[in-house]
Each structure stands twice: as structure tokens, then as C-alpha cells.
N, C-alpha and C positions, 0 to 999 in steps of 0.2 A: 580597409577590407580585412586586415589581419585580426583586428579586434573582434569583428563579427564572427570570423571563423573560430576564434578561441572561445567566444561565448557559445556558439552552436555546439562545439565539441564538449564543453562543460555541461551544457543542457542535455546532450545525448548521454553522457556518462551518468548524470543524475537520473535520467529516465531509465537507463539500463539497471542501475543500482536499485531503483524502486521496484522494477519488474522482478529482480532477483529476490528482494525481500518479500514481495508478494508471493512469489513461487515457493519460497521457504515456508511461509505461513500457510499456504495452501496445502503443502505436503504434511506439515505437522498437524494441521487441523483435520486432515483426512485420517491420519493415523490415530488421532485421539477421538474421532467420532464427532467432531464439531462441524459447524457450517463452513464449508470450504470457500465459497464465493464471498461470504460476509467477512471472513478473516483475511482473505486476499485483499479485499478493498480496505479493510481496517489497517493492514500493513502498508499497502501501496501508497495511499495519500500522505500519511505522516512521513514515510520514508522518502517520498519525492520532495516534500518540504525540507526534510533533514538534509538530503544530499544537495539540494539547491542552496541551502544555507551554508553547507560546508564548502561548496565550490564557487559561490558567487559573493560571499561576504568579505569584509576586510580582513586580511591575514593577521593584523596585529590585535584583533579582538578574540581572545581565547574563549570568552563566554559564548560567542556565536558558534564556535566550533563545538563546544560542549553541548549546546542546545541542539545543534544539527545531529550530532551522534546520538543523543538521547532520543530525539524524534524518530530517527531511522531505526533504532533497535527496540523501541518501546513495545510495539504490538507483537513482534515475534517473541520477545522476552516474556511478555504477559501470557502469551499462549503456551509457552513451555511450562510455566508455573501452574496453569490450570490443570485439573485432573481430567482424565479421559471420560467419555460418556458412552453408554451403550446406545447405539443408534441402529435401528432395524435396517438391514441391508448393507451396513457399512462396518460396524464393530459389534463385538459381544464381550461379555465378561467370562473369564476362565472360572469354572466351578471350584477348582482346587486352590488357586493362588489369588483369585479375584482381580487379576490384571486385565486391562482392556487389550484385546487382540483383534486381528482382522476377522471379518465375518466368515470367510471361507476356510480359515485355518482349522484343521482337525486336531492338531497337536499343539499344545501351548509351547512357545519357544523358550519360556522361562522355567517352567516346572516340569514340562514333558507330559502333563496330564492330557487325557483325551477330552476333546470338547466337540460334542455333536453340533452340526449346523442346524440352528433353530428353524422352525417353519415360519414363513413370512408370506402373507398374502400380497400379491402384486399390486392390488389397489390401495394398500395402506399408504397414507401420505404422512411424511415426516414434516413437522412444523419447523421452519427456519426463520424466526423473526429478525435476526441480525442481517440476513441476506436482503430482505425487502427494504429495511431501514437504510442500509448503505447503498443499495442501488438507487434509491430516490435521492440520497444525499450526493452521490457522485453525479447524477444527472443535473442536480441543482448547481453543483460546482462547475460543471462543464458549461451550462447555460450562462452562469455568471461570468466565467472567463471569456466566453464569446461576446457577451454584451459589453464588458469592460474593454475588451480588445477592440471592438468596433468604435466605442466611444474614444479610446485613445488614438485610434487611427484617423478618425475624421475630425477630431478636435485639436490636434497638434498642427501648428502651421508648418508649411513646407520649408519656409526660409526662416531660420532663427534670427531674431533681432539682437543686435549688439547691445551690451550693457551701456548705460549712460544716456545722455541726451541725444536725440536723433537730429542730426544736422544734414542738410543737403549740400552736396558738393557743387561748387560753382561750375557752370557750363563753360567750356572753352570755346 
């Protein structure tokens, strides 16, 4: 029973770590005018894989640890490198220093220049191709996990067989 509890604790830590990486990516994407849901999912799944790799692999294999750390920080690191975008209703560019700032900000925090709030029609729709791609991908992954989980549950015998030839014990 202790082994199962240890596994569940590690699984919970990996899930919380992936949620944290997704939340960090969500915040950075919002600040940069990028698709928030798409970047959350882009960071969540590799981070979940990375943290599971870190917590459940063999401790003597340093390459597994390196791959886990790389997978966990890859999407947020990539997002930090990408430039910000002007997104209607979310971010705008400062006319003096050309940095991306929040849509409602009237004074640029970097140069102090005045930035009027642009007009934006409520019916205008912003295209977010990354969001739909990763929503479909996450649904596919969830469906595959359910199917493979059911296959594993119903195809594994209840009583493990001992290795070696099967012999019957004589009846007393």
C-alpha cells in the first residue's frame, strides 16, 4: 500500500507542477498578446510529461532527468523568447518606444509616454489558430488515455502467474 501512496503523491506533484507551468505560460502569453489557452495547453502537456519523467524514472539515469527538465521548461522558455503582438482588446504598442503594453494602460510603464486607448468594435473577432489546434489535440490525448486505460484494465489478469513451468500441487 505504501508504494501506491508514494506513486499517487508523485503523480499529484507532477500534475501540480504542470498546472503551475501552464499558469506561468498563460500569464506570459496574456502579457505578450498571445493566445492564452493555446499557450497554456502548449506548456501543460510537455510539463506534465517532464515532471512525470523526473519523478517516476530511474534515479541513476541522468539523461532522463535532463529530458524531463527540458520538456517541463521548453514551452514557457520559448514563449519568453517570442516577441509580443498587438492584439485588439488585450495589448497595444506604445507609439514612442514601440513596446507592447496592456490595452487599458494610458501611460507607458517604460518610457512614460501617453498612449490613448484605441477604438475597438465589440463584434471584432481575433483569430487564435493555436487554441483550436491544441484543444483538439488535448481531447484526442484524453480519449487515447481513456481507451488505453480501459484496455489495460480489462486485459490484465487479476492473478499474476508465477514464472517457470506451471505444476499442480498434489492434493492431500
